[in-house]
C-alpha positions in Angstrom: 267.9 67.0 98.7 264.1 67.1 99.3 261.8 64.6 97.7 259.5 66.2 95.1 256.4 64.7 93.7 255.8 64.6 90.0 252.4 65.1 88.5 251.9 63.6 85.1 249.9 65.8 82.7 248.8 63.1 80.3 246.0 60.6 80.9 247.2 57.0 81.5 246.1 54.1 79.3 243.9 51.7 81.2 244.2 47.9 80.7 240.9 46.3 79.8 242.2 42.8 79.0 245.4 40.9 79.0 246.3 37.4 77.8 249.4 35.3 77.3 250.0 34.9 73.6 253.1 32.8 73.7 255.5 31.4 76.4 259.2 30.6 76.0 261.7 29.3 78.5 262.5 32.9 79.5 259.9 35.3 78.1 256.1 35.6 77.8 254.5 37.5 75.0 251.3 39.2 76.2 248.5 40.9 74.3 247.2 43.8 76.3 244.0 45.6 75.3 244.1 49.2 76.5 242.1 52.4 76.2 242.2 56.1 76.9 238.9 56.7 78.5 238.4 60.4 77.8 239.1 59.9 74.1 237.2 56.6 73.7 240.3 55.3 71.9 241.4 51.6 72.2 244.4 49.7 71.0 246.0 46.3 71.4 249.7 46.2 72.4 252.3 43.3 72.4 254.1 43.2 75.7 257.3 41.2 76.4 257.3 40.0 80.0 260.7 39.0 81.3 262.1 37.9 84.7 264.4 40.2 86.7 268.0 39.8 85.7 271.3 41.4 86.3 274.1 42.6 84.0 277.5 42.8 85.4 280.7 44.6 84.5 283.4 42.1 85.1 287.0 43.5 85.2 290.3 41.8 84.8 293.1 42.6 87.3 294.2 45.3 84.7 290.7 46.9 84.8 289.8 45.7 81.3 286.1 44.9 80.7 285.3 41.2 80.2 282.9 40.5 77.4 281.3 37.2 76.6 281.2 35.9 73.0 278.2 33.9 72.0 276.4 32.8 68.8 273.0 34.5 68.8 270.6 32.6 66.6 268.1 35.5 66.5 270.8 37.6 64.8 272.5 34.6 63.0 275.9 35.8 64.1 278.5 35.9 66.8 278.2 38.8 69.2 280.1 40.1 72.2 278.2 41.4 75.2 278.3 42.1 79.0 277.8 39.1 81.3 274.3 38.7 82.5 272.0 36.2 84.3 268.4 35.8 85.4 267.7 36.5 89.1 266.2 33.4 90.5 263.4 33.8 93.0 264.1 32.7 96.6 267.8 33.2 96.2 269.3 36.2 97.9 270.9 38.6 95.4 274.2 38.8 97.4 274.6 35.0 97.1 273.9 35.1 93.4 276.5 37.8 92.9 279.1 35.8 94.9 278.4 32.6 92.9 278.1 34.2 89.5 281.7 35.1 88.8 284.2 32.6 90.3 287.3 33.1 88.2 290.4 33.9 90.3 291.6 37.4 90.0 288.4 38.8 88.5 286.1 41.4 90.0 282.4 41.7 89.9 281.0 45.2 89.9 277.2 45.6 89.9 275.9 49.1 89.8 
């Protein structure tokens, strides 16, 4: 299959200023001032900046999906979700995958 180029037909927004509004242990909330030059239109956007992370689909020996249950204070309830982790810089992804799921008889599939 040949590689085709794609030409956008709309004008991109241009960032004129960006500042950190709030920092948490995982995320940064940025305020980004942007404009569309041909229309002389400006707006300020909130941008959530997050580190790279991986989600995994962990399977039991019977090929059942493993979910994690955790109390999520933002939703004020218990939720079930796929396993995930933040990708730490300077650590090879293969090593992170090998160390992430260590339960005997489980499989780690990352797609």
